[in-house]
C-alpha positions in Angstrom: 78.6 172.0 138.1 82.1 171.1 139.4 84.8 173.8 139.2 87.8 173.0 137.1 90.5 174.9 139.0 90.6 177.9 141.3 92.4 181.0 140.0 96.0 181.5 140.9 97.0 184.8 142.4 98.1 186.1 139.0 94.9 185.0 137.3 92.8 186.6 140.1 94.7 189.9 139.8 94.2 189.9 136.0 90.5 189.2 136.5 90.0 191.9 139.1 92.1 194.4 137.0 90.4 193.4 133.7 93.8 193.0 132.0 94.8 190.5 129.4 96.9 187.5 130.4 99.3 186.4 127.6 98.1 185.8 124.1 94.7 184.4 124.8 92.0 185.5 127.2 91.6 183.9 130.6 88.3 181.9 130.7 86.6 181.9 134.0 83.2 180.7 135.2 81.1 181.8 138.2 79.7 178.7 139.9 76.8 180.6 141.5 75.5 182.0 138.2 76.5 179.2 135.7 78.1 181.7 133.4 81.6 181.8 131.9 83.4 185.0 130.8 86.8 186.3 129.7 88.7 188.2 132.3 88.3 191.5 130.5 84.5 191.4 130.8 82.8 194.5 132.2 80.4 192.4 134.3 80.5 192.7 138.1 83.4 190.7 139.6 82.4 187.6 141.5 83.7 186.4 144.9 86.9 184.5 144.4 85.5 181.4 146.1 82.9 181.2 143.3 85.4 181.3 140.4 86.6 178.4 138.3 89.2 178.8 135.6 89.2 176.9 132.3 91.7 176.6 129.5 89.1 176.9 126.7 85.4 177.9 126.2 84.7 174.2 125.3 86.0 173.1 128.8 83.7 175.6 130.5 80.7 174.5 128.3 81.4 170.9 129.0 81.4 171.6 132.7 77.8 173.0 132.3 78.4 176.7 132.1 76.9 179.0 129.4 78.6 182.0 127.7 78.2 185.5 129.1 75.8 187.6 127.0 77.8 190.7 127.8 81.4 189.8 126.8 80.5 187.0 124.4 83.6 184.8 125.1 82.9 182.5 122.2 83.2 185.3 119.7 86.4 186.6 121.5 88.1 183.3 121.3 87.3 182.8 117.6 89.0 186.0 116.7 91.9 186.7 119.0 92.9 189.9 117.1 89.9 191.7 118.6 89.1 192.4 122.2 85.9 191.2 123.9 84.8 194.8 124.2 84.7 195.1 120.5 82.2 192.3 120.4 79.8 194.0 122.7 77.1 195.7 120.7 
C-alpha cells in the first residue's frame, strides 16, 4: 500500500482534535493497519508518519485500504448531513 499524501499541519491538527474540516470529512488511512477513517473517528490516533490523506473513500479503497468498522466512513460520506458518530451503533 502506497500512501497518497502526508497530512498537512492543518489536517493533522483536525485529525488529532477530531474536528471537522470544511464541508466534507477528512479521509485518512493508517498504513500500518490498512484501515481508512474520517478525522472525527473515536479510534486511537495513529503516529503521523503512518498516516496517508485521501480526497475520497474510493481513493483510499483503490490504494488498498478498508473502511473502519468504528466510524464507518462510507456511510458518513454518503450522507454528509450526519456526523460519523451518528452512524456508530
